[in-house]
C-alpha beads as a LAMMPS data file, in Angstrom:
LAMMPS data file: protein, C-alpha beads

90 atoms
89 bonds

1 atom types
1 bond types

-500.0 500.0 xlo xhi
-500.0 500.0 ylo yhi
-500.0 500.0 zlo zhi

Masses

1 110.0

Atoms # bond

1 1 1 379.858 -470.787 420.479
2 1 1 382.856 -470.748 422.783
3 1 1 382.565 -474.233 424.321
4 1 1 383.557 -474.264 427.992
5 1 1 385.470 -471.027 427.690
6 1 1 384.043 -468.128 429.664
7 1 1 385.056 -464.531 429.932
8 1 1 386.436 -463.679 433.328
9 1 1 384.747 -460.532 434.642
10 1 1 387.150 -457.603 434.237
11 1 1 387.006 -456.690 437.930
12 1 1 385.909 -458.410 441.106
13 1 1 386.528 -457.821 444.812
14 1 1 387.386 -460.537 447.301
15 1 1 388.048 -460.292 451.017
16 1 1 391.374 -461.695 452.098
17 1 1 389.872 -463.689 454.936
18 1 1 386.517 -463.817 456.725
19 1 1 386.014 -460.641 458.709
20 1 1 389.014 -458.909 457.130
21 1 1 388.698 -455.162 456.760
22 1 1 391.137 -455.026 453.820
23 1 1 389.891 -455.639 450.293
24 1 1 391.584 -456.962 447.205
25 1 1 390.551 -456.060 443.666
26 1 1 391.118 -458.950 441.260
27 1 1 391.102 -457.577 437.733
28 1 1 392.218 -458.014 434.137
29 1 1 392.033 -454.243 433.569
30 1 1 395.402 -452.447 433.302
31 1 1 393.918 -449.163 434.550
32 1 1 393.870 -450.514 438.114
33 1 1 397.508 -451.626 437.920
34 1 1 398.608 -448.280 436.520
35 1 1 396.692 -446.298 439.143
36 1 1 397.825 -448.309 442.174
37 1 1 401.501 -447.703 441.327
38 1 1 401.060 -443.970 441.989
39 1 1 398.574 -444.201 444.899
40 1 1 398.778 -445.827 448.279
41 1 1 396.374 -448.659 449.135
42 1 1 393.812 -449.706 450.117
43 1 1 392.739 -451.626 448.191
44 1 1 395.370 -454.039 446.999
45 1 1 395.307 -455.013 443.331
46 1 1 395.706 -458.531 441.938
47 1 1 396.062 -458.157 438.176
48 1 1 395.358 -461.339 436.221
49 1 1 397.657 -461.192 433.232
50 1 1 396.490 -464.106 431.104
51 1 1 393.754 -464.726 428.557
52 1 1 390.367 -466.292 428.995
53 1 1 390.301 -469.853 430.272
54 1 1 387.433 -472.189 431.076
55 1 1 385.701 -471.513 434.380
56 1 1 386.726 -474.794 436.016
57 1 1 390.377 -474.259 435.108
58 1 1 390.207 -470.626 436.291
59 1 1 388.823 -471.603 439.713
60 1 1 391.342 -474.427 440.068
61 1 1 394.226 -472.137 439.106
62 1 1 393.160 -469.268 441.371
63 1 1 392.628 -471.651 444.309
64 1 1 396.115 -473.098 443.801
65 1 1 397.897 -469.717 443.746
66 1 1 395.709 -467.754 446.188
67 1 1 397.732 -468.700 449.313
68 1 1 400.871 -467.319 447.636
69 1 1 399.003 -464.186 446.514
70 1 1 397.573 -463.683 449.997
71 1 1 401.032 -463.981 451.585
72 1 1 402.380 -461.256 449.261
73 1 1 399.586 -458.729 449.825
74 1 1 400.506 -457.327 453.222
75 1 1 403.862 -456.089 451.891
76 1 1 402.917 -455.401 448.244
77 1 1 400.193 -453.184 446.839
78 1 1 400.176 -454.785 443.377
79 1 1 400.442 -458.459 442.418
80 1 1 400.608 -459.593 438.798
81 1 1 399.471 -463.177 438.240
82 1 1 400.589 -465.036 435.126
83 1 1 399.945 -468.692 434.384
84 1 1 403.627 -469.464 434.973
85 1 1 404.663 -466.938 437.659
86 1 1 403.583 -464.287 440.154
87 1 1 405.236 -460.874 440.452
88 1 1 404.706 -458.432 443.326
89 1 1 405.348 -454.686 443.555
90 1 1 405.532 -452.439 446.610

Bonds

1 1 1 2
2 1 2 3
3 1 3 4
4 1 4 5
5 1 5 6
6 1 6 7
7 1 7 8
8 1 8 9
9 1 9 10
10 1 10 11
11 1 11 12
12 1 12 13
13 1 13 14
14 1 14 15
15 1 15 16
16 1 16 17
17 1 17 18
18 1 18 19
19 1 19 20
20 1 20 21
21 1 21 22
22 1 22 23
23 1 23 24
24 1 24 25
25 1 25 26
26 1 26 27
27 1 27 28
28 1 28 29
29 1 29 30
30 1 30 31
31 1 31 32
32 1 32 33
33 1 33 34
34 1 34 35
35 1 35 36
36 1 36 37
37 1 37 38
38 1 38 39
39 1 39 40
40 1 40 41
41 1 41 42
42 1 42 43
43 1 43 44
44 1 44 45
45 1 45 46
46 1 46 47
47 1 47 48
48 1 48 49
49 1 49 50
50 1 50 51
51 1 51 52
52 1 52 53
53 1 53 54
54 1 54 55
55 1 55 56
56 1 56 57
57 1 57 58
58 1 58 59
59 1 59 60
60 1 60 61
61 1 61 62
62 1 62 63
63 1 63 64
64 1 64 65
65 1 65 66
66 1 66 67
67 1 67 68
68 1 68 69
69 1 69 70
70 1 70 71
71 1 71 72
72 1 72 73
73 1 73 74
74 1 74 75
75 1 75 76
76 1 76 77
77 1 77 78
78 1 78 79
79 1 79 80
80 1 80 81
81 1 81 82
82 1 82 83
83 1 83 84
84 1 84 85
85 1 85 86
86 1 86 87
87 1 87 88
88 1 88 89
89 1 89 90
């Protein structure tokens, strides 16, 4: 039994805002990060670079950093999200 800990799905897609035509892939899979560095978007990639955390903590964390992530996406095709920092790559 893992308690409240849940595995975060390896890949999920989220629209940036309602009605937006651009898509963001949120993933823990390094293949997406590697591929986006040699290809032009769309989509943008948000690579979650931390281990499994409980669902409530994950949602709280993602909600707290999403505005910063969203502000980086127009100018950056890859965003790495750590628990202590966010890095963006063009």
